[in-house]
C-alpha positions in Angstrom: 117.5 26.3 42.4 116.2 28.2 39.5 117.0 25.2 37.2 114.5 23.2 39.2 112.1 25.4 39.5 111.8 25.6 35.6 112.0 21.8 35.5 109.2 21.5 37.8 107.0 23.8 35.5 108.3 22.0 32.3 107.4 18.7 33.8 104.0 19.9 34.9 103.3 21.3 31.2 104.1 17.9 29.8 101.0 16.2 31.6 98.9 18.7 29.8 99.4 17.7 26.5 98.3 13.8 26.8 95.1 15.7 28.9 94.6 17.8 25.9 95.1 14.7 23.7 92.3 12.9 25.6 89.7 15.8 25.2 90.4 15.7 21.3 89.6 11.9 21.3 86.8 12.1 23.4 85.1 15.5 22.8 86.1 16.0 19.2 86.9 12.7 17.4 84.3 10.6 19.6 81.9 13.6 20.7 82.0 15.2 17.1 82.5 18.8 18.7 84.5 20.1 16.0 84.7 23.6 16.9 87.1 22.9 20.0 89.6 21.3 17.4 91.3 25.2 16.7 91.7 25.8 20.1 93.0 22.4 21.4 95.6 22.3 18.8 96.8 25.6 19.5 96.7 24.9 22.9 98.6 21.8 22.6 101.2 24.1 19.9 101.5 26.8 22.6 102.1 24.3 25.5 104.7 22.4 23.4 106.7 25.4 22.6 106.5 27.0 26.1 108.0 23.7 27.6 111.1 23.7 24.7 111.7 27.2 25.7 111.8 26.3 29.4 113.9 23.3 28.8 116.5 25.4 26.7 116.9 27.8 29.4 117.3 25.1 32.5 119.4 23.1 30.3 121.8 26.0 29.9 121.6 27.0 33.4 122.7 23.7 34.5 125.6 23.5 32.0 126.7 26.8 33.0 126.8 26.1 36.6 128.3 22.9 36.4 131.4 24.6 33.8 131.7 27.4 36.9 131.9 24.9 39.4 134.2 22.9 37.4 136.5 25.7 37.4 136.1 26.9 41.1 137.1 23.2 42.1 139.8 22.8 39.4 141.5 26.0 40.7 141.5 25.1 44.1 142.9 21.5 43.6 145.3 23.0 41.7 146.2 25.6 44.5 146.3 22.6 46.8 148.7 21.0 44.7 151.5 23.6 44.8 151.0 24.1 48.6 151.7 19.9 49.7 154.9 18.9 50.5 157.2 16.4 49.3 155.7 13.6 51.6 152.3 14.0 50.2 153.9 13.8 46.3 155.8 10.5 47.8 152.4 8.8 48.7 150.6 9.9 45.9 151.4 8.9 42.0 151.2 11.7 38.9 148.8 9.7 37.3 146.2 9.4 40.0 146.2 13.3 40.7 146.0 14.1 37.1 143.1 11.8 36.8 141.5 13.7 39.8 141.8 17.0 37.8 140.6 15.5 34.7 138.0 12.2 34.6 136.9 12.6 38.3 136.0 16.2 38.1 134.3 15.9 34.5 132.1 12.9 36.3 131.2 15.5 38.9 130.6 18.2 36.1 128.3 15.8 34.6 126.3 14.8 37.9 125.4 18.6 38.2 124.6 19.4 34.6 122.6 16.3 34.0 121.9 14.0 36.7 120.9 15.8 39.5 117.6 17.7 37.1 116.9 13.9 35.5 116.5 12.3 38.4 114.1 15.4 39.7 112.4 15.8 36.7 111.5 11.7 36.3 110.4 11.5 39.9 108.0 14.7 39.1 106.8 13.2 36.1 105.8 9.9 37.8 103.9 11.7 40.7 102.5 13.6 38.0 101.6 10.8 35.9 100.3 8.9 39.1 98.1 11.6 40.4 96.2 12.2 36.7 95.9 8.2 36.5 94.3 8.4 39.8 91.5 11.0 38.8 90.9 8.6 35.8 90.7 5.4 37.2 91.9 4.3 40.5 92.6 0.7 39.6 94.9 1.8 36.8 96.9 3.8 39.2 97.2 0.4 41.7 98.1 -1.3 38.7 101.0 1.0 37.9 101.9 1.3 41.6 102.2 -3.0 41.6 105.1 -2.6 39.2 107.2 -0.5 41.4 108.3 -3.3 43.7 109.9 -5.2 41.4 111.7 -2.0 39.6 113.0 -0.6 43.2 114.4 -4.2 43.5 116.1 -4.3 40.4 117.4 -1.1 40.8 119.1 -2.0 43.8 120.5 -5.1 42.2 122.3 -2.8 39.2 123.3 -0.1 41.6 125.2 -2.8 43.8 126.6 -4.3 41.0 127.9 -1.4 39.2 129.4 0.3 42.1 132.5 -1.3 42.0 132.9 -1.8 38.8 133.1 2.0 38.5 135.3 2.2 41.0 137.6 -0.3 38.7 136.8 1.8 35.9 138.5 4.8 37.9 141.4 3.0 39.1 142.3 1.5 35.7 141.9 5.1 34.5 144.5 6.5 37.0 147.3 3.4 36.3 146.7 4.5 32.5 147.4 7.9 33.3 150.2 7.2 35.8 151.9 4.9 32.8 151.5 7.8 30.0 152.9 10.3 32.2 155.7 8.2 33.7 156.5 7.3 29.7 156.3 11.0 28.4 158.6 12.2 31.4 161.1 9.6 31.3 161.1 9.6 27.6 165.1 10.1 27.7 166.0 7.6 29.8 163.8 5.1 28.0 165.8 5.8 25.1 168.9 6.0 26.4 168.3 2.4 27.8 166.5 1.0 24.7 163.5 0.0 26.8 161.0 1.1 24.3 159.3 -2.3 23.9 159.2 -2.8 27.4 157.7 0.2 28.1 155.0 -0.4 25.7 154.4 -3.7 26.9 153.4 -2.2 30.2 151.3 0.3 28.6 149.3 -2.2 26.3 149.1 -4.2 29.6 147.7 -1.0 31.6 145.6 -0.2 28.3 144.0 -3.8 28.7 143.4 -3.4 32.0 141.2 -0.3 31.6 139.4 -1.5 28.1 138.4 -5.0 30.3 136.9 -2.4 33.2 134.8 -0.5 30.8 133.9 -3.7 29.0 132.8 -5.1 32.1 130.8 -2.2 33.0 128.9 -2.0 29.7 128.0 -5.7 30.4 126.2 -5.0 33.3 124.3 -2.6 31.5 123.6 -4.7 29.0 122.1 -7.3 31.7 119.7 -5.0 33.4 118.4 -2.6 30.5 116.5 -5.2 28.9 114.7 -6.0 32.5 113.6 -2.3 33.0 112.7 -2.4 29.1 110.4 -5.3 30.2 109.0 -3.7 33.1 108.3 -0.4 31.0 106.4 -2.8 28.7 104.8 -4.9 30.8 103.3 -1.9 32.8 101.7 -0.8 29.3 100.1 -4.4 29.0 99.0 -4.5 32.4 97.2 -1.1 32.2 95.3 -2.3 28.9 94.1 -5.6 30.5 92.9 -3.4 33.7 91.5 -1.1 31.3 89.5 -3.5 29.5 88.7 -5.9 32.6 86.8 -2.6 33.9 85.2 -2.3 30.7 
């Protein structure tokens, strides 16, 4: 909660610099009030410095919180592993349990350390920017809102496509962990029956599956990221056209 409060404050400071820049252009460069320049530049520097300090603090808070949460989860799950009976281990592969303790939990840690504040920060910045644009020219604000439906539609399509792809990655990662664990723990048996080539081929098959799952996910990002870049650029172009039409 402290981190989110600091994110709110830092996001509000982010909007101040464009506002000051507007005053520099209107009053100093165009208006010729050069006596305002030192104070405005000093205010820009102070705002940037304060925002950087606040961002450092809340990044530290989120990272520390996520690491403590990760430690607590791993300790709790490991204790549960020790309490489970033979039926549980007959139904679950060792590699699956290992992937829960490593990759899956680290994904949750990443969500707490980065995703939560990023979503919150971007929503705040959009709201602040939209509010500021309404105060400048409501027509520009409506142009900004006009791009939102297409952005939301594209985002929904991306999420719908990526969800099964990420599930596929986790499944292949789990299978890969299982293959490695079984080979390492049964190394003496493999050597005794001269099954090295067979196990290498089996591992390569699992490794290929994991690679293909990652590449499939990457290809989906490659498909949608240019669309978002286009929407962002088109918004700037629409704003310019609207401003010129207003003149």
